[in-house]
Structure formats: structure tokens, C-alpha cells
C-alpha positions, 0 to 999 in steps of 0.5 A: 750321702744320699738317704733312702727316702721315698714318697710312693704314695699320696692321699687327698684328706679333707681339711677343717675349712671344707678344702682338701690337702694332700697327705704324702706317705715318706718310706725311708729304706722302704719302710713308712717313716711319716705321713706329712703335708705340703705346707709342713715341708715347705715350712721346714724348708723355710726354716732351714735356708734361715740356717744354711742359706743358698746351699739347700737343694730347690724346694718345690714352689706353691701352686695357687691353682688347683692341681691336675694329676700330673701336677700332683705327680710331678710335685710328689716327685720333686718333693722325694728328691729334695728329701734325698738331696737335702740328706746328702749334706752332712752338716743339715743332717746334724742340725738341730732344725733338721732333726727336731722337724723329723722328730715331731712328724714320727711322733705325729704320724703314729700318735706317739706321746713322749713318755718314760718306756723300757727298750730291749736291746739285742746285743751281739752274744744274743743277750737282751739289755733293758734300757730306759728311754723316752718314747721320743728319743732318737736313735742317737740318743738310744745309742748314747744310753746303750753305750753308757750302761755298757761302758762304751768311751763316748768318743767311740760311739760313731763306730757303732749303730742301732739296727733293727733285727728280726728274730728267726727260726732255729735261731737265725737273725736277720738284719732288716735296717740300720736306723738312722740317728733322727729315727725314733727306735720306739717308733720304728719297731711299730711301723715295721709291722713285722713280728719278733723285731728287736732294736740291736747294737752292732759295730757300723764300719766297714774297714776292718783296719778300724778295729785297731781303734777300738780295741783299747776300749774293753767295752768295745773289744767285747762288743767286736769279740761277741760280733765275731762270734755271731757272725761266724755262728749266723754264717755272715762271715766266713773266716779261713780255717786257720782264722778259725782255729786262732778265734778258737784258740782264743776263745779258750784262752779267754783273750778277745783282743784278736779274735774280733778282728774279722772281715765284715759281715753280710745281712740276710733277707729282710723285706718281701719285695726283691729291688734292684741295686745298681752301682758302677764299678771302675777297673783300669779306667773302664766302668762297669754295671753291678745289678743285684736283685736282692731283698737286702737292696736298701741295707746293701746300699747303705754298706756301699755308702759307708765303705765309699765314706770310709775310703774318702776320709782315708784318701783325705787324710792321706792328702792332708798329709802330703800338703803342698806336695800333692800333685794337681792330678791326684787333686783331680782324681779324689774330686772326680771320686767325690763326684761320682759316688752320687751318681754310681749307687742307686736302688730301684724297683725291679720294674724299673723305667731306666733303660740300659744295654744289656751288655753294660751289666757284669754278668748279666744280673745277681739273683737273691739265691747267688748272695 
């Protein structure tokens, strides 16, 4: 699925030969990710095409004459669309040529040299764990180091992720964003420009049924248990009275196996500007728009996409079990969902250029205070 890349601004800079070039500020999930030139992106695209061929999205063409303002705006929009579309392919996301380029432009943008460093990682129980890393290590690599320190089984790594978490007053926490595998946590903390922020470890799946896949691993079970307690304390999860009593009983008995199996948590406020999150929901073949104004639009969108991907994986597994007996109509239905998931989930600033009828919105709009 597409990632939340955008290029809201660009700047003209003088080059060594007396000319000028455009430097694009690339943002990911609402925060500055890197600054990069068109020529760098063009070279990167050529490298990707040597590996993946013509399955990549079209790249904005070169201009051999001076660009007008409208041409410059069009190129900026096209580069933004390219970054969003190229990340929709999971094979591209996992490739070395993709990761290495984004790693280098992050280091170059923030003028960071690769060297040894210590990183404090916030665990779900509030404890801080210090790990030794390189300043150039990606989130994927840091997660491997953290999991090894905790004794987490290697095959369970994909069920967890690293997040940027802000420490607020009175012990409250605010989940700022999920770190992408190719992001560099050491740099992300600097680019945030937000005080009292830490890298935190949390589970990264939405379906509570997946808990059963982890409980045989002691380290994974402990993490789920700690997160369940934290979610209740932070009022991110609202268990029923029966669930709360059951969890308290397990706490007293020291049995953590079932106490971790609680529903999804809800992230708190982060950025200062309210954004608009729009998505469509189908019930009885009738599509309806949901519109939410929230500071958590990027994180909520990531959670929605995670839910969709887990649902698609479950449908794919069920379809493979049915094999030849799967009816053609069922195949068309799954294909329709796969096509629709890219079209019906997006996020926009409050001042959106997109027009829509008011009666398309369910309950009008949902404000931050309603969440």
C-alpha cells in the first residue's frame, strides 16, 4: 500500500557551476524525511528500473529548458505521486536499492556520519532499555537489535514495530508515528523537533486473533501483557468490567498468557495541525464516506491500511485452501477489494481542493474531540 510521502515545498539553490537547482523537501507522515534533488531521484529511478523493469510507475520527464512556475509545480506534484506509487509494491520496499538510497539521503540531509551510539528504547511497561546501535541503522535493524536483547523469536519480528512516542505530563504518552523499516530512528528523533520523544516498541497488528501466534514465545507474551496493561492505564483500550476483573486476576496469579489478549489500542494527539482523513466504507454494497478531522490522521491511516492488509491476507489464505473450488464470483469480489483499497483511503489537509457532496459524509464530520 502507498506510504504517506508528500513534497509540500521546494527551494532553489545555487550550484558549483553558477547555475541553480531545485531542492525538494520530502515529508513522511507529516514530518521532514529528507531533502533531495531531481537528479538524485532520477538516478535512483534508473537503478530501480534495472531491477524491476517497467512495473514501476512513470517518472517525471526531464526539462531541457528553463522551467516556468507552473512547470515546476507540476514536477513537484509528479515526484510526490511517484514516491507514493513506488512504495505501493512490497517487493520494491524490501529491495536493497530502495532502502540504501533512502538511507543515504537521510544521512546527507541531516549531515549525520555513521558512528556508534546508544539509543534508549521505551518498553510497553514504561521501562527504558539502552541498546548499542550505529547512527545509520534503519528501524528494521534497530528492531532486530532490540528483539535480540529481549530474547524475542526472530520469526515474530514482523508482529512488532518501532514508534516515536512523546512523554507528556502526568505520565501520559502520545504515539506520534510508526517508523517505516527504512527510516533511521536516530535521525527521526532529531527531525521531529519535539521535546521528550523516545523510540518505543509496540505490537504492530490489528487483529486480536493474531495474539495466539505469539503466546508460545515468552518474550512476545511478556510484551503483549505489558502493552495490555499500558493501554488500559493510558485509556487507549476500554475493556469490559468482566475483562478488567479477569486481567486483575491474572495479574495477581502472575499468569500473563490470557491477560494480553485485549482489543486494539487508540493513538493520542501528536502534531499541531488538524488534518482530514477520508475513507469509504461499504455495507450492503452501499459506499459511504467517513471524514475525520484529527491530529492523528497519518497514524490512523496507517492503522486502517494495516487492518486492510491483514484482512486481505486472511482472505487470500482462505482462497488458497479452497483451491480450484473457489467460484469465479468470489474471485471477482476479492479482486474488487484489492483494487478498491488503494482508492478509498487517503488523508488531506483541512483546506482540501477536493469537492464532495455533504450527503456523502456519514454523520457529517468527526472532530478530534469526538474520538
